[in-house]
Rosetta silent file (secondary structure, phi, psi, omega in degrees, C-alpha in Angstrom):
SEQUENCE: XXXXXXXXXXXXXXXXXXXXXXXXXXXXXXXXXXXXXXXXXXXXXXXXXXXXXXXXXXXXXXXXXXXXXXXXXXXXXXXXXXXXXXXXXXXXXXXXXXXXXXXXXXXXXXXXXXXXXXXXXXXXXXXXXXXXXXXXXXXXXXXXXXXXXXXXXXXXXXXXXXXXXXXXXXXXXXXXXXXXXXXXXXXXXXXXXXXXXXXXXXXXXXXXXXXXXXXXXXXXXXXXXXXXXXXXXXXXXXXXXXXXXXXXXXXXXXXXXX
SCORE:     score description
SCORE:     0.000 S_00000001
   1 L     0.000  142.523  175.069   17.158   27.169    1.249 S_00000001
   2 E   -88.959  116.490 -174.036   20.864   26.318    1.433 S_00000001
   3 E  -120.069  126.658  174.986   21.080   22.530    1.491 S_00000001
   4 E  -104.184  127.996  177.024   24.239   20.480    1.989 S_00000001
   5 E  -108.321  125.084  179.817   24.163   16.852    0.855 S_00000001
   6 E   -95.759  116.280  179.442   26.735   14.538    2.390 S_00000001
   7 L   100.930  125.141 -178.304   27.802   11.781    0.005 S_00000001
   8 L  -110.059   36.711  174.002   27.673   11.700   -3.787 S_00000001
   9 L   -79.072 -158.060 -175.165   26.599    8.085   -4.188 S_00000001
  10 H   -61.527  -48.092 -177.568   23.408    6.965   -5.897 S_00000001
  11 H   -75.852  -38.297  176.680   20.998    8.504   -3.386 S_00000001
  12 H   -60.367  -44.673  178.306   23.094   11.589   -2.724 S_00000001
  13 H   -63.768  -37.215  177.829   23.297   12.290   -6.449 S_00000001
  14 H   -61.149  -44.290 -179.661   19.555   11.721   -6.749 S_00000001
  15 H   -68.543  -33.434  174.615   18.865   14.359   -4.098 S_00000001
  16 H   -60.264  -50.297  179.723   21.259   16.792   -5.802 S_00000001
  17 H   -60.172  -38.407 -174.952   19.346   16.406   -9.069 S_00000001
  18 H   -71.056  -36.299 -169.539   16.026   16.693   -7.262 S_00000001
  19 H  -104.505  -18.039 -165.950   16.795   19.816   -5.237 S_00000001
  20 L   -71.264  -14.131  178.897   19.377   21.830   -7.125 S_00000001
  21 L   -94.515  -12.306  179.461   16.960   23.817   -9.304 S_00000001
  22 L  -111.358  -12.289 -176.841   14.761   24.975   -6.393 S_00000001
  23 L  -139.990  165.920  172.930   17.424   25.486   -3.723 S_00000001
  24 E   -86.506  111.338 -170.022   21.054   26.493   -3.311 S_00000001
  25 E  -116.766  140.889  170.563   22.691   23.078   -3.071 S_00000001
  26 E  -130.583  151.276  178.842   26.183   21.878   -2.237 S_00000001
  27 E  -130.029  136.512  178.056   27.432   18.302   -2.062 S_00000001
  28 E  -113.361  134.132  171.015   30.371   16.966   -0.080 S_00000001
  29 L  -153.936  136.634 -178.655   32.301   13.784   -0.840 S_00000001
  30 L   -79.638   -1.877  174.623   35.919   13.021   -0.023 S_00000001
  31 L  -107.193  103.447 -175.981   36.255   11.192   -3.353 S_00000001
  32 H   -61.491  -24.371 -179.847   36.470   13.855   -6.103 S_00000001
  33 H   -64.218  -28.642 -178.647   35.756   11.276   -8.812 S_00000001
  34 H   -78.539  -10.474 -178.483   32.188   10.897   -7.505 S_00000001
  35 H   -97.190   -4.146 -168.233   31.589   14.629   -7.947 S_00000001
  36 L   -61.004  -37.588 -169.651   32.569   14.840  -11.626 S_00000001
  37 L  -108.156   14.085  178.410   29.149   14.625  -13.251 S_00000001
  38 L   -83.446  135.107 -171.283   26.997   16.529  -10.740 S_00000001
  39 L  -113.121  147.025  171.761   25.325   19.562  -12.255 S_00000001
  40 L    60.376   38.589 -179.777   24.116   22.902  -10.885 S_00000001
  41 L  -149.040  152.678  170.988   25.638   22.387   -7.440 S_00000001
  42 E   -78.734  141.940 -175.083   28.676   23.416   -5.441 S_00000001
  43 E  -120.320  120.576 -176.879   31.083   20.514   -4.984 S_00000001
  44 E  -114.629  137.308  172.522   33.155   20.168   -1.810 S_00000001
  45 L  -114.424   -1.162  176.955   35.937   17.673   -1.072 S_00000001
  46 L  -133.902  138.435  179.347   36.837   19.227    2.280 S_00000001
  47 H   -68.138  -18.919  175.933   34.504   19.993    5.173 S_00000001
  48 H   -60.865  -27.417 -179.766   36.330   23.300    5.644 S_00000001
  49 H   -71.240  -16.929 -178.595   34.522   24.484    2.519 S_00000001
  50 H   -69.876  -29.199 -174.695   31.191   24.051    4.310 S_00000001
  51 H   -53.876  -49.641 -177.299   31.882   26.999    6.639 S_00000001
  52 H   -71.028  -28.898 -179.918   31.312   29.672    3.993 S_00000001
  53 H   -70.460  -35.588  175.910   28.282   27.848    2.550 S_00000001
  54 L    51.470   67.146 -175.617   26.568   27.882    5.975 S_00000001
  55 L   -65.393  148.345  173.593   23.842   25.297    5.240 S_00000001
  56 L   -93.687  -22.678  179.202   20.360   25.580    6.695 S_00000001
  57 E  -142.516  136.001  174.684   19.659   21.859    6.130 S_00000001
  58 E  -115.871  128.193  174.067   22.007   18.879    5.890 S_00000001
  59 E  -109.461  111.049 -176.848   20.907   15.659    4.187 S_00000001
  60 E   -87.990  109.749 -177.259   23.259   12.852    5.187 S_00000001
  61 L  -118.466   20.798  176.079   23.364   10.297    2.355 S_00000001
  62 L   -75.684  168.024 -179.098   26.638    8.518    3.151 S_00000001
  63 L   -62.980  150.568 -170.050   26.588    4.763    3.753 S_00000001
  64 H   -54.081  -37.050 -177.705   25.005    3.736    7.045 S_00000001
  65 H   -58.759  -31.208 -173.094   28.272    2.698    8.689 S_00000001
  66 H  -108.369    3.069 -173.081   29.602    6.263    8.462 S_00000001
  67 H   -56.742  -54.716 -176.273   26.426    8.337    8.917 S_00000001
  68 H   -72.089  -32.489  177.562   26.932    9.374   12.537 S_00000001
  69 H   -62.244  -43.697 -179.812   30.707    9.635   12.135 S_00000001
  70 H   -67.981  -37.019  173.472   30.329   12.151    9.297 S_00000001
  71 H   -56.194  -46.224  179.773   27.810   14.124   11.370 S_00000001
  72 H   -58.573  -43.784 -178.892   30.457   14.335   14.119 S_00000001
  73 H   -67.964  -28.225 -177.822   33.065   15.576   11.644 S_00000001
  74 H   -78.598  -28.562 -169.739   30.615   18.121   10.239 S_00000001
  75 H   -49.379  -43.502 -178.849   29.550   19.689   13.563 S_00000001
  76 H   -66.994   -8.869 -172.809   32.349   22.313   13.802 S_00000001
  77 H  -108.490    3.720 -179.401   31.393   23.592   10.338 S_00000001
  78 L  -127.845  157.323  179.427   27.662   24.276   10.778 S_00000001
  79 L   -81.718  164.469  179.004   25.615   26.662   12.882 S_00000001
  80 L   -67.659  -18.302 -179.459   23.344   25.595   15.733 S_00000001
  81 L   -83.539   -9.524 -177.157   20.337   26.605   13.614 S_00000001
  82 L   -69.877  134.134  177.362   21.141   24.028   10.914 S_00000001
  83 E   -87.041  128.757  175.833   18.667   21.142   10.660 S_00000001
  84 E   -92.189  143.928  175.047   20.247   17.691   10.491 S_00000001
  85 E  -148.729  156.831  176.638   18.606   14.920    8.482 S_00000001
  86 E  -138.520  162.881  177.325   19.379   11.415    7.319 S_00000001
  87 L  -124.955   28.794 -172.443   17.849    8.938    4.880 S_00000001
  88 L   -68.655  150.831 -177.952   19.221    5.785    6.521 S_00000001
  89 L   -85.571  -15.333  173.630   17.484    2.437    6.233 S_00000001
  90 L  -131.540  134.242 -171.818   18.157    1.526    9.885 S_00000001
  91 L  -111.840   14.083 -177.135   17.747    4.125   12.638 S_00000001
  92 L   -57.442  124.127  178.556   19.198    2.325   15.662 S_00000001
  93 L    84.755   -7.698 -175.215   20.839    4.882   17.959 S_00000001
  94 H   -71.397  -39.846 -179.228   19.823    7.855   15.812 S_00000001
  95 H   -60.099  -44.951  179.358   17.235    9.284   18.215 S_00000001
  96 H   -63.440  -39.697  179.959   19.775    9.359   21.024 S_00000001
  97 H   -63.983  -49.432 -179.109   22.380   10.929   18.742 S_00000001
  98 H   -61.255  -40.533 -177.851   20.067   13.674   17.534 S_00000001
  99 H   -61.118  -42.585 -178.007   18.857   14.438   21.055 S_00000001
 100 H   -81.121  -13.027 -177.528   22.363   15.001   22.384 S_00000001
 101 H   -70.634  -27.107 -176.632   23.470   16.932   19.281 S_00000001
 102 L    81.815    0.110  179.943   21.486   20.029   20.224 S_00000001
 103 L   -99.587  151.597  166.345   20.344   20.445   16.602 S_00000001
 104 L   -66.359  152.694 -177.942   16.871   20.271   15.157 S_00000001
 105 E  -147.783  159.073  176.592   16.514   17.146   13.047 S_00000001
 106 E  -147.452  109.279 -177.566   14.297   15.424   10.513 S_00000001
 107 E  -102.874  138.200  178.244   14.882   11.751    9.783 S_00000001
 108 E  -146.597  171.581  178.635   13.290    9.939    6.845 S_00000001
 109 E  -142.831   98.039  173.417   13.687    6.833    4.711 S_00000001
 110 E   -72.050  113.127 -170.576   12.929    6.987    0.985 S_00000001
 111 L   -92.750   29.152  178.177   12.170    3.329    0.336 S_00000001
 112 L  -104.697   13.838 -176.470   12.669    3.456   -3.395 S_00000001
 113 L    -7.556  152.100 -171.062   16.410    2.681   -3.101 S_00000001
 114 L   -71.883   -8.529 -174.011   18.346    2.780   -6.396 S_00000001
 115 L   -68.322  -49.677 -173.461   18.614   -0.994   -6.862 S_00000001
 116 L  -114.022  -22.685 -172.367   15.152   -1.787   -8.220 S_00000001
 117 L   -74.798  149.650  169.626   13.209    1.460   -8.451 S_00000001
 118 L   -87.771  103.171 -173.897   12.676    3.477  -11.590 S_00000001
 119 L   -67.294  -11.324  176.102   13.889    6.854  -10.346 S_00000001
 120 L   -85.071  -15.640  179.634   12.030    8.518  -13.194 S_00000001
 121 L  -146.128   99.960 -174.925    8.661    7.250  -11.959 S_00000001
 122 L  -107.028   17.816 -172.564    8.255    6.781   -8.219 S_00000001
 123 L   -64.908  -18.137 -179.548    4.448    6.851   -8.095 S_00000001
 124 L  -107.450   11.487 -177.605    4.279    3.272   -6.770 S_00000001
 125 L  -103.009  172.866 -173.604    7.046    3.678   -4.199 S_00000001
 126 E  -126.603  160.950  172.752    6.985    4.593   -0.501 S_00000001
 127 E  -144.376  146.635  176.040    8.755    6.821    1.981 S_00000001
 128 E  -114.525  133.225  172.817    8.787    6.900    5.771 S_00000001
 129 E  -113.066  129.101  179.392    9.162   10.104    7.783 S_00000001
 130 E   -71.402  127.441 -173.570   10.106    9.745   11.438 S_00000001
 131 E   -73.069  -16.156  175.523    7.367   11.381   13.504 S_00000001
 132 E   -87.977  148.570  178.500    9.855   12.549   16.122 S_00000001
 133 E   119.341 -166.652 -173.060   11.925   15.626   15.398 S_00000001
 134 L   -73.605  131.806 -177.227   11.512   19.119   13.985 S_00000001
 135 H   -62.535  -47.861 -177.635    8.082   19.989   12.606 S_00000001
 136 H   -67.030  -33.632  175.768    9.319   22.197    9.757 S_00000001
 137 H   -63.949  -41.954  178.643   11.919   19.617    8.801 S_00000001
 138 H   -65.292  -38.660  178.692    9.219   16.954    8.562 S_00000001
 139 H   -63.330  -40.299  179.026    7.065   19.289    6.455 S_00000001
 140 H   -57.574  -49.247 -177.208    9.985   19.853    4.066 S_00000001
 141 H   -72.976  -33.107  176.317   10.423   16.133    3.430 S_00000001
 142 H   -63.439  -45.159  178.368    6.693   15.439    3.266 S_00000001
 143 H   -62.112  -42.239 -179.406    6.308   18.115    0.575 S_00000001
 144 H   -62.957  -47.154 -178.352    9.331   16.775   -1.284 S_00000001
 145 H   -70.564  -33.635  176.197    8.119   13.161   -1.232 S_00000001
 146 H   -64.658  -37.981  178.316    4.578   14.175   -2.119 S_00000001
 147 H   -63.421  -27.104  177.941    5.892   15.982   -5.194 S_00000001
 148 L   -83.425   -5.750 -179.288    7.488   12.697   -6.245 S_00000001
 149 L    80.675   15.339 -178.643    4.131   10.940   -5.876 S_00000001
 150 L   -74.780  150.622  170.078    5.383    8.723   -3.055 S_00000001
 151 E   -82.368  115.203 -172.499    3.095    7.110   -0.506 S_00000001
 152 E  -106.260  132.405  178.739    4.288    8.746    2.744 S_00000001
 153 E  -130.167  141.971  176.774    3.850    7.232    6.211 S_00000001
 154 E  -101.815  131.419  177.577    4.979    8.584    9.587 S_00000001
 155 E  -137.491  158.263  171.612    6.520    6.227   12.161 S_00000001
 156 L   -74.961  170.212  175.954    8.595    6.595   15.304 S_00000001
 157 H   -56.197  -47.492 -177.491   12.258    5.545   15.252 S_00000001
 158 H   -65.021  -43.131  179.411   11.373    2.249   16.969 S_00000001
 159 H   -63.471  -37.746  179.011    8.413    1.558   14.683 S_00000001
 160 H   -59.926  -50.370 -175.938   10.582    2.250   11.642 S_00000001
 161 H   -66.975  -34.278  176.406   13.238   -0.299   12.575 S_00000001
 162 H   -66.941  -40.250  177.252   10.652   -2.943   13.421 S_00000001
 163 H   -63.505  -39.660 -179.283    8.969   -2.339   10.052 S_00000001
 164 H   -65.791  -29.068  177.774   12.317   -2.613    8.272 S_00000001
 165 H   -61.667  -35.102  174.998   12.890   -6.019    9.832 S_00000001
 166 H   -79.502  -48.668 -169.062    9.884   -7.225    7.846 S_00000001
 167 H   -72.038  -33.546 -177.535   10.284   -5.051    4.774 S_00000001
 168 H  -113.607  -49.623 -173.551   14.027   -5.505    4.208 S_00000001
 169 H   -62.800  -45.439 -177.582   15.504   -8.190    6.466 S_00000001
 170 H   -63.344  -49.280  176.855   13.033  -10.963    5.596 S_00000001
 171 H   -62.472  -37.473 -179.296   13.345  -10.523    1.785 S_00000001
 172 H   -65.422  -44.888  179.620   17.122  -10.145    2.065 S_00000001
 173 H   -63.841  -41.358  177.740   17.516  -13.316    4.135 S_00000001
 174 H   -60.456  -39.107  177.998   15.238  -15.217    1.747 S_00000001
 175 H   -67.385  -39.216  177.863   17.409  -14.026   -1.135 S_00000001
 176 H   -60.815  -43.067 -179.838   20.573  -15.091    0.686 S_00000001
 177 H   -63.300  -45.525  177.248   19.149  -18.594    1.160 S_00000001
 178 H   -57.172  -46.003 -177.086   18.196  -18.819   -2.520 S_00000001
 179 H   -66.539  -34.847 -177.436   21.678  -17.639   -3.543 S_00000001
 180 H   -67.850  -33.697 -176.737   23.409  -20.052   -1.162 S_00000001
 181 H  -103.102   -1.332 -173.703   21.720  -23.160   -2.615 S_00000001
 182 L   -67.606  140.909  173.340   21.387  -21.914   -6.197 S_00000001
 183 L  -125.916  129.762 -177.602   22.833  -23.932   -9.069 S_00000001
 184 L   -61.254  138.411 -176.252   23.082  -22.333  -12.494 S_00000001
 185 L  -110.294  139.517  175.357   20.578  -23.742  -14.970 S_00000001
 186 L   -73.777  -32.005 -179.988   21.038  -24.266  -18.708 S_00000001
 187 L  -130.390   71.275 -176.318   17.305  -23.854  -19.243 S_00000001
 188 L   -69.374  143.425  175.429   16.018  -21.700  -16.357 S_00000001
 189 L   -80.891  173.103 -177.041   12.288  -21.188  -15.926 S_00000001
 190 H   -60.850  -45.403 -179.117   10.610  -17.826  -15.550 S_00000001
 191 H   -61.981  -42.960  179.014   10.366  -18.014  -11.746 S_00000001
 192 H   -60.113  -45.471 -178.583   14.033  -18.974  -11.440 S_00000001
 193 H   -63.675  -37.372  177.793   15.086  -16.062  -13.665 S_00000001
 194 H   -66.141  -41.629  177.183   13.037  -13.615  -11.608 S_00000001
 195 H   -64.426  -37.595  178.114   14.630  -14.842   -8.395 S_00000001
 196 H   -63.028  -41.836  179.550   18.049  -14.555  -10.017 S_00000001
 197 H   -62.722  -42.375  177.500   17.364  -10.938  -10.993 S_00000001
 198 H   -63.287  -43.586 -179.246   16.335  -10.135   -7.417 S_00000001
 199 H   -61.733  -43.852  178.255   19.434  -11.881   -6.053 S_00000001
 200 H   -60.717  -41.178 -179.989   21.740   -9.938   -8.377 S_00000001
 201 H   -65.204  -47.934 -178.768   20.081   -6.684   -7.298 S_00000001
 202 H   -63.636  -44.861 -175.332   20.250   -7.373   -3.563 S_00000001
 203 H   -78.228   -5.130  172.423   23.823   -8.646   -3.657 S_00000001
 204 L   -84.168   -8.543  178.028   24.980   -5.632   -5.651 S_00000001
 205 L   -69.375  157.071  177.651   24.246   -3.517   -2.571 S_00000001
 206 L   -60.540  137.186 -179.132   27.097   -2.308   -0.381 S_00000001
 207 H   -57.226  -36.490 -179.919   28.175   -4.922    2.204 S_00000001
 208 H   -62.127  -43.351  179.065   27.837   -2.346    4.966 S_00000001
 209 H   -62.446  -47.313  179.968   24.197   -1.716    4.098 S_00000001
 210 H   -60.198  -43.867 -178.779   23.400   -5.449    3.995 S_00000001
 211 H   -63.342  -46.098 -176.478   25.185   -6.032    7.275 S_00000001
 212 H   -68.157  -34.566  176.102   23.484   -3.182    9.104 S_00000001
 213 H   -63.659  -42.482 -179.478   20.035   -4.205    7.865 S_00000001
 214 H   -74.901  -24.716  178.263   20.621   -7.741    9.141 S_00000001
 215 L   -87.140    1.400  170.937   22.108   -6.437   12.409 S_00000001
 216 L   -50.665  127.205 -176.947   18.925   -4.442   13.039 S_00000001
 217 L   -55.729  -21.391 -178.995   17.926   -5.568   16.577 S_00000001
 218 L   -88.348   -3.293 -173.724   14.483   -6.544   15.267 S_00000001
 219 H   -75.042  -42.160 -172.519   15.860   -8.863   12.556 S_00000001
 220 H   -54.585  -46.509  178.720   16.742  -11.965   14.584 S_00000001
 221 H   -60.382  -32.483 -179.925   13.148  -12.841   15.607 S_00000001
 222 H   -71.444  -37.701  176.928   12.076  -12.553   11.950 S_00000001
 223 H   -67.043  -37.274  176.785   14.870  -14.888   10.825 S_00000001
 224 H   -64.181  -33.368  175.204   13.830  -17.339   13.517 S_00000001
 225 H   -63.997  -40.475  177.413   10.308  -17.230   12.046 S_00000001
 226 H   -61.002  -45.262 -179.957   11.757  -18.198    8.658 S_00000001
 227 H   -60.789  -40.858  179.350   13.593  -21.101   10.269 S_00000001
 228 H   -64.553  -42.000  179.312   10.376  -22.251   11.970 S_00000001
 229 H   -65.418  -40.150  178.559    8.431  -22.083    8.696 S_00000001
 230 H   -64.665  -37.915  177.464   11.108  -24.059    6.862 S_00000001
 231 H   -62.201  -45.039  179.313   11.024  -26.724    9.566 S_00000001
 232 H   -62.394  -43.558 -179.113    7.247  -27.026    9.220 S_00000001
 233 H   -65.420  -39.228  178.269    7.474  -27.221    5.420 S_00000001
 234 H   -63.113  -38.077  178.269   10.197  -29.881    5.578 S_00000001
 235 H   -64.144  -40.818  178.667    7.994  -32.015    7.849 S_00000001
 236 H   -64.465  -43.284 -179.681    5.110  -31.783    5.351 S_00000001
 237 H   -65.157  -43.816 -177.798    7.414  -32.701    2.464 S_00000001
 238 H   -61.271  -37.665 -178.901    8.989  -35.566    4.396 S_00000001
 239 H   -87.638   -9.001 -175.963    5.567  -37.068    5.196 S_00000001
 240 L    51.293   45.579 -174.178    4.168  -36.274    1.734 S_00000001
 241 L   -87.285   99.489 -175.423    1.094  -35.043    3.612 S_00000001
 242 H   -65.437  -39.035  179.644   -1.263  -33.718    0.922 S_00000001
 243 H   -63.590  -46.120  179.934   -3.836  -32.393    3.409 S_00000001
 244 H   -64.291  -36.479  178.979   -1.196  -30.493    5.385 S_00000001
 245 H   -66.443  -42.434  177.654    0.284  -29.108    2.165 S_00000001
 246 H   -61.142  -44.037  178.804   -3.113  -27.844    1.014 S_00000001
 247 H   -63.467  -38.459 -179.484   -3.662  -26.189    4.388 S_00000001
 248 H   -66.562  -44.824  179.673   -0.187  -24.657    4.264 S_00000001
 249 H   -64.636  -38.570  176.829   -0.696  -23.251    0.764 S_00000001
 250 H   -61.551  -42.107 -179.682   -4.083  -21.849    1.763 S_00000001
 251 H   -63.665  -47.099 -176.238   -2.464  -20.141    4.744 S_00000001
 252 H   -74.245  -28.853  174.326    0.386  -18.518    2.790 S_00000001
 253 H   -66.532  -37.067  176.457   -1.916  -17.429   -0.038 S_00000001
 254 H   -64.569  -38.598  179.672   -4.054  -15.682    2.554 S_00000001
 255 H   -59.285  -44.027 -175.422   -0.920  -13.990    3.912 S_00000001
 256 H   -80.960  -13.109  176.436    0.021  -12.426    0.574 S_00000001
 257 H   -83.204  -26.916 -173.249   -3.573  -11.284   -0.130 S_00000001
 258 L   -78.076    0.000    0.000   -3.867   -9.300    3.122 S_00000001
């Protein structure tokens, strides 16, 4: 299959490495410096070069802010038979875009992002495939993710974004709060160091990605839940209520066991 990958960042480069020995692969990025070390692939810095390549599948791996914009710019250079796909972490508006595009599509979200995952061993990581869209496109990504040993789950666009509000927004907001009140320690404990490592990883992400994850329409209610929990915990601390604290700890331990 002729596969065009849009964007030569961490995930785009990962997909080039993953696919280039089994398929005819090309990668487009308007920054030639990001294309220097990609192997066994055609490298494009202009979308005009896509015309002759005539991709059968496009994997859009540019940052979320520009995903739909780059699709728009690409449209004059691909045939109507080309399958569009994205790997975005938030899918708001994507279903409507794909529907009006007239193209078959297959949307997925490899949830092993490059920040924390060991890209050499993904057996404990997950991927989501959007259940709406082209059947053969979904089969392609299911086979690909299964070969990586990923746990694959199918969700609708709406279910995906609601899940991401829990899976990404809540941990990210918790990390932001930790970072906002953090004071560097001369003798940090193990727990503190682990939280610091997580904070460094999250905050090394692109600002656009962080912003779009937090602007997910499902995020606000989850942040309000955090605020409510903090209020309850502050009341227990203020009253030094040992019984209430025991009940609270029992409740949250049950939450993380389920």
